[in-house]
N, C-alpha and C positions, 0 to 999 in steps of 0.2 A: 504494500500500500504506500501511497505518498504521505510523507510526514516531514515535519520540521525536526531535524536531527542535530544534536550537539555532541561533538566528539571529545571535548576537553573543557575544563572549567573556564578557560578564557576565550573559548571559541563562540562565535555567533552561530545561530541555527542556520542550517542550509536545508533546502527541500530536496529530498532524495527518497529512494525506496527503503522501507524498513519492514522487518518481519511482521506479519499479521499477528495481532493479539489473539489469545485463546481464552475463553471464559472458564475460570476455575469454579469450584463450588462457591455459591453465594454471589457470583458475578453474572453480569448480563452483557452480551456483545451488542454494541450500538453503533450507528452511523453518527459521526460528529458533524454538527452544523456550524457552530461558532464556539470559540474558546478565548477566554481573556488571558492576557499576559499580566498577571498580578505580581505584586511585590514578592510573594512567597514563591511564585514560579521562577522568577529570576534567581532568587536566593537559593532555592534547592538546586537549580541547574549549575550554579557556580560553586556549589559545595559549602556555602556559608550558613545554610539552615540546619537546625539540629536534626531534621529528618532526611538530610541528604545521604544517599548511599555511597557516593564517591565512585560509582561504576559508570563507565562510558563505553560506547555511545549510548545516548538516551534520547527519548522524546519528552520535551517539557510539557507542562500543563497539568493542573490538578482537578479541573472541573470543566463543564461544557454544557451547551444546549445540544441535545441529541435527538435523532429521529429513531423511533422505535419501529419494530417490524410492521405494526399496523398503520404507520404513517404519522402517528401523533408525536408532538414535541414534548420532551421531558428535560428537566434540569438533572444533571447526573455528575457523579464524582467518585473519588477514591479509586485510583488506578495503581496497579502494581508496576513498580520499576522493572525493566527500563522503559516501559510504555508510558505515554502521557496523552493528553487530549489535543495537542496541536498536530493532529493527524486525521486521516479519513475515517478511522474506526478506533474504538477503545473498548476495553472490558472494564465495566464499572461495578462498584459494590452497592450503589443506591441510585434510584431514579425517582423523580417527583414529577407528576404530570403538570403541564403549564396551562394557564388560562388561554382560551382561544385567541384573545387579543394581544397576547404577549409578544413583544418585539425581541427576537432572538439576540440581537446585538446588545440591547439594554440588559437582558437577563444574564448573558455571558459576561458582560463587563461589571455588573453590579452585585451578583450573588455572593461571590467570595469576600470582597471587602465589606459588603453590607451585612452578611451573616455574623461577622465578627462583633457587631454591635447589636444586631436584631435579637440574637439569642440571649445575651446577657440582659438586654432591656426587657424582653418579654418575661424572662424568669424573674426579674426584679419586680415587674408589675404585678405578678400574682403572689409575691411573697408578703408576709405581714408588714414589712417596711414600706412596700408600695413604691411607685415610680414618682418621686418627688423632684429632687434636684439631680442634675446630671452634669458631670465635669468631663470634657473630652480633651485629653492631652494629645496633641497632634491633630488638630481640627482642620488643618489646611490641606491634607491629602484627600484622595478620593474616599477612603474609608472614613475619615473624620467628617467630611461633609455629608456622607450618607448617614453617619451616626446622629448628626444634628437633625436631619430630616426625620429619621426613624423615631428618635426620642420625642419630637414634637407630635408626630403622627400617633404615637402610642400613649400620649397624654402626659408627658413630663411637664411639670409646672414651670421649671426653669432649666435652661441649658447654658452652660458656660464653656467656651472653647478657648484653648490655648494653642498658639502656633507662632511661626516666625514670618511667613510670607504675608506681607501687608495686603496685597491684592486678594489673596485667598481668604484672609481674615474678613475682608469686606463681604465676600461671598458667604462665609459662615454666618455673618451678621444678618445678611439678607434672608437666610433660611431660619432665623430665629434664635441664634446664639448670641450671648454676650461675649464679645471677643476680647481676649487679653493677649497682647504681643509679648513674646519671650524677650524681646529687646528692651522692654520696660524694666525698671528697677525691681528687684525681688520683692520689695515692700508692696508694690502694686498687686502682685499675685496674692501676697499674704493678706492684704486688706480686703480684696474681693472675696477670697475664700472665707475670711472671718465673717463677712456680711452674709454670705450664703448659709454658713453654719448657724448663724444667729436667727435666721428666718425660716429654716427648713429642718424637718425632723429626720430626714434620710438623704444620703448622698451616694450616688453610683458614679464611680470613676472608671472611665474607659481609657486605658493607657496604651497608646500606640508608640510611645517614646522611650520610657524607662530611663536609665542612665541618670545624668545630672538633673534632668527635668523632674524625674520622680523624686530625687533627693530634695530639690527645691520645694516641691509640693509637700513632702513630708514635714519639712521645716515649718511651712505655713500652717500645717494641720496640728502642730505640736501644742500641748497645753501644759501649764505649770501649776494651776491652782489646786489640782487634786479633787475637785468637786465631781459629782456624778455626771458622766457624759450622757446627754440625752439625744445625741445624733447618731443614727445607725449608718456607718460608712462601709460600703462594699467596694473593693478595689479589684478590677479585672485587668490583668496584665495580658496584652494582646500583641504588641510589637515592641521593637527595641531600636528605633531609628536614632535615638540619642545615646546608645551604648548598651552593651549586653550585661553590664554589671552596675549595681547601685547599692550603696551602703544604707541598709534599713536600720534606723535607730530603735533600740529596744524600748525606750520609754514611750514611743508612739504606740506600740502594741499593748503596753500595759495601761496607758492613760487614755486611750481612745477605744470606743466600741467599733473596732475596725477588723474586717476580714480581708485577706488577700488570696486570690486564686487566679489561675491562668485560663486562657482560651486559645486553642490551637490544634494543629494536627496531632493526632495520637491521644490527646487528653479529652477530646470531645467525641462521644460515640456517634456512629453513622446515623442511628435512629434519631438522635437529638438534632443533628444537622438536617435530616430529611424533614423532621417536624417543623423546624424553623423555616425551611425553604418554602413550604407551602404558603405561609403568611407573607413572607417578604416578596415572593414572586407575584402574588396578587397585588401587593402595594405598588410594585414597580409597573405591572401591567395596567393598573388603574391610573397611573400618573401621580399617585400620592407621594412616591419617592422617585425623584428624577436622577438618572445616572449619566454623567458626562462621559461619552465614549468616542472613540475614533476607530472605525472599521478598516481592516486591511485584508487583502487577498492572501491566501496561503503562499503564493509565489513571492510576496513582498514581506515575508516573515522577518528577514534580517533588518529591514527598515522598521518594522513594528517593534522588534526587540530593543532597538536603540531609541525608540520614541520617548521623549521626556516632557510631553505637554501636560496640561492639567487634566486631560481626558484619560480614560482607561483604554489602552490599546486592545482591540478585539480582532482575532484572526478568523476569517470565514473559510471553513474547510469543506463545506458542502452546501447544497441547496437549502434555502430556508422555508420553502413552501412546496 
């Protein structure tokens, strides 16, 4: 089959023939229509992601819009290495039927970055703490902008977004986030967080940055008075654009009602992803959550791989209708 193939960590993908995938137990063989080049796709292919196998050649891609044997379109993912979804066919572990009005490009570009916030948001919404205030660290990327839209759509009372790019901070504000620039003095972040915590009983942190930004935020969240903390804080660690390591202060864990957990490949069951995919795909199909995308043909995959615009690159590998 034709596929985008990467032969080494530093190589760009080239379109060539690759062995056909075979469906193992629990997998389904599907025709791929469109697949997004997400941050995790590049990271895994270059060996920088914790789930990278280090074996080459490989076909990159973790999810896709696919066509089933009956002609229907499904969102699908979880592919065994060395195969991926930037190919004509893939063997996937889960599929979710898409609404009839779904745009394959928007779904392919938006589901991976969007689910990283959609699932934590929906889980928080049905918890006793509820979906009150949301803090997005790394709001200027595609995932961050989708997080703002999803939080508002799901009923968050307040959304605060932190990022560096001034132009994209404006976009985040247009979607309903209170924008804080990382170029501001640390006291600005501290004052804003103090205000949020004084006015809300729960805070969900969606962290796409980690590193020094997480450390700065923890400093802003610290308390010294020893009084009972009445704010329920849940921190979901999703990305590490600001660094893979961060020094977590022990007093924060003892002095705050705070829990930390991750969201990502391996730690999130396929069933949980599939359940979240149904709701998010409907929101995207209805236009409630808008995904900035840039489509490319499979033959232009090298160009798509290097694309660094504000939109999510999506590779079309098959017919959409």
